[in-house]
C-alpha positions in Angstrom: -33.6 -29.4 82.0 -30.1 -30.9 82.3 -27.1 -30.6 80.0 -28.1 -33.9 78.5 -31.4 -32.4 77.5 -29.7 -29.4 75.9 -27.5 -31.9 73.9 -30.7 -33.7 73.0 -32.3 -30.6 71.5 -29.1 -29.5 69.8 -29.0 -32.8 68.0 -32.7 -32.6 67.1 -32.3 -29.2 65.4 -29.0 -30.2 63.8 -30.3 -33.4 62.3 -34.0 -32.9 61.5 -35.8 -30.6 59.2 -39.1 -28.8 60.2 -40.9 -31.5 58.3 -39.4 -34.2 60.4 -40.5 -32.9 63.8 -44.0 -33.2 65.2 -44.4 -29.6 66.5 -44.0 -27.7 63.3 -46.9 -25.3 62.4 -47.1 -23.5 59.1 -49.1 -20.7 60.8 -49.5 -20.7 64.6 -53.1 -19.5 64.4 -54.1 -19.9 68.1 -51.0 -18.3 69.4 -51.4 -15.3 67.1 -55.1 -15.0 68.1 -54.4 -15.1 71.8 -51.6 -12.5 71.5 -53.9 -10.3 69.5 -56.6 -10.8 72.1 -54.3 -9.3 74.7 -55.1 -6.0 73.0 -51.6 -4.6 73.7 -49.8 -2.1 71.5 -47.5 -3.2 68.7 -44.5 -2.0 70.7 -45.3 -4.3 73.7 -42.4 -6.6 74.7 -43.2 -10.1 73.6 -41.1 -13.2 74.4 -41.5 -16.6 72.8 -40.2 -19.3 75.1 -38.8 -22.3 73.3 -39.4 -20.4 70.1 -36.8 -22.5 68.3 -37.3 -22.1 64.6 -41.1 -21.6 65.0 -42.8 -19.4 62.4 -44.5 -17.3 65.1 -41.8 -14.6 65.0 -42.3 -14.2 61.2 -46.0 -13.5 61.6 -45.4 -11.2 64.6 -43.0 -9.1 62.5 -45.5 -9.1 59.6 -48.2 -7.9 61.9 -46.0 -5.0 63.0 -44.8 -6.0 66.5 -41.5 -4.2 67.1 -40.1 -5.7 70.4 -39.8 -9.5 70.0 -37.5 -11.8 71.9 -37.1 -15.5 71.0 -35.6 -17.8 73.7 -34.6 -21.4 73.2 -32.3 -24.0 74.8 -30.9 -24.9 71.4 -28.4 -22.6 69.7 -29.0 -24.6 66.5 -32.7 -23.8 66.6 -32.0 -20.1 66.9 -29.5 -20.2 64.1 -32.0 -21.8 61.8 -34.7 -19.2 62.6 -32.2 -16.4 62.0 -31.1 -17.9 58.7 -34.7 -18.1 57.6 -35.5 -14.5 58.6 -32.4 -13.1 56.9 -32.1 -9.4 57.5 -35.3 -9.4 59.5 -33.5 -11.4 62.2 -31.8 -8.1 63.3 -35.2 -6.9 64.4 -35.4 -9.7 67.0 -33.6 -10.4 70.3 -32.3 -13.9 70.6 -31.5 -15.7 73.9 -30.0 -19.1 74.3 -31.1 -20.4 77.7 -32.7 -23.2 79.6 -36.0 -21.7 80.7 -35.6 -22.7 84.4 -32.2 -20.9 84.5 -33.5 -17.9 82.6 -32.7 -14.6 84.4 -34.7 -11.9 82.5 -33.1 -8.5 82.3 -36.4 -6.8 81.3 -40.1 -7.2 81.9 -42.3 -8.7 79.2 -45.9 -7.7 78.4 -46.6 -11.0 76.8 -45.0 -14.4 77.6 -45.8 -17.0 75.0 -44.9 -20.7 75.5 -46.1 -23.4 73.2 -44.8 -26.9 74.3 -42.0 -26.0 76.6 -43.8 -26.0 80.0 -45.0 -29.6 79.6 -41.4 -30.8 79.5 -40.9 -29.6 83.1 -41.9 -32.7 85.1 -40.4 -32.1 88.5 -41.9 -29.8 91.2 -38.6 -27.9 91.4 -38.6 -27.0 87.7 -42.3 -26.1 87.7 -41.7 -23.8 90.7 -38.8 -22.2 89.0 -40.8 -21.5 85.9 -43.7 -20.1 88.0 -41.3 -17.7 89.8 -39.8 -16.4 86.6 -43.2 -15.8 85.1 -44.6 -14.2 88.2 -41.7 -11.7 88.4 -41.1 -10.9 84.7 -44.5 -10.8 83.0 -46.6 -7.6 83.3 -49.8 -8.3 81.3 -50.4 -11.6 79.5 -49.4 -15.2 79.7 -50.1 -17.6 76.8 -49.3 -21.3 77.5 -50.0 -24.3 75.4 -49.2 -27.9 76.5 -50.3 -31.4 75.6 -53.7 -32.0 77.0 -54.9 -35.0 79.0 -55.9 -36.5 75.6 -52.5 -35.7 74.1 -49.2 -37.7 73.9 -47.3 -38.8 77.0 -43.9 -38.2 75.4 -42.4 -35.9 72.8 -39.1 -36.3 70.9 -38.2 -39.2 73.2 -38.7 -37.3 76.4 -41.4 -37.6 79.1 -43.9 -34.7 79.4 -46.6 -33.6 81.9 -50.2 -33.4 80.6 -52.5 -30.6 81.6 -56.1 -29.4 81.2 -57.2 -25.8 81.5 -58.1 -26.3 85.1 -54.6 -27.6 85.9 -52.9 -24.7 84.2 -55.2 -22.2 85.9 -54.2 -23.7 89.3 -50.5 -23.5 88.4 -50.5 -19.8 87.7 -53.4 -18.7 90.0 -51.1 -16.8 92.4 -50.6 -14.0 89.9 -52.8 -14.7 86.9 -56.4 -15.1 86.0 -57.6 -17.2 83.1 -59.1 -15.2 80.3 -59.6 -17.8 77.6 -58.8 -21.4 76.8 -59.3 -23.9 74.0 -58.4 -27.4 73.0 -56.9 -28.1 69.5 -55.9 -31.2 67.5 -52.5 -30.3 66.1 -51.9 -32.2 62.9 -48.2 -33.0 62.7 -46.2 -33.0 59.4 -46.6 -36.8 59.3 -50.4 -36.5 59.6 -50.9 -37.6 63.2 -53.0 -35.8 65.8 -51.7 -34.3 69.1 -54.3 -32.7 71.3 -53.1 -29.4 72.9 -54.7 -27.1 75.5 -54.1 -23.4 75.1 -54.6 -20.9 77.9 -54.5 -17.1 77.9 -54.1 -15.5 81.3 -54.1 -11.9 82.4 -51.8 -10.7 85.1 -53.7 -9.7 88.2 -53.3 -5.9 88.8 -52.6 -4.8 92.3 
């Protein structure tokens, strides 16, 4: 992503409410299920990539997870999430970064990404993402993108569509597919967007 894309996302989160953007979920059911399916302890390190002001962090805190990081390119998105959480925001680590420039300072047991990876449309950005995941994730990778039956653009930006086989191929060097599903996300304005969700396990040496 470029500085222009950062400016784009800052403006989106500055000017639009959760009810005015397509990706809002009241409860991220599939993400929560795949994280639970990883069968990792509540103190496992979890990072939500492009978490923005997603409600995922709220539910993870409610379920007793104690080491949660939320990363997003938009400072405005992170500030909105922190304001919503109030005092509970102090229990979360917040990182403002473009994912392809992210330099993790710790390893993560679970890497969760709903709808960031599909914005990476160049081989260079995809390779950078792969390298970061391969190096920094120890146990589980949960990735959700628009499927081959989903939109071609989101928030005015081009995206790259995937199916479960495509995502499996992208991460095959270090990860094995454990579970996948397709889901029609109903947007706040009552339209459908088809997503593919994949849960991978890190290959153990």
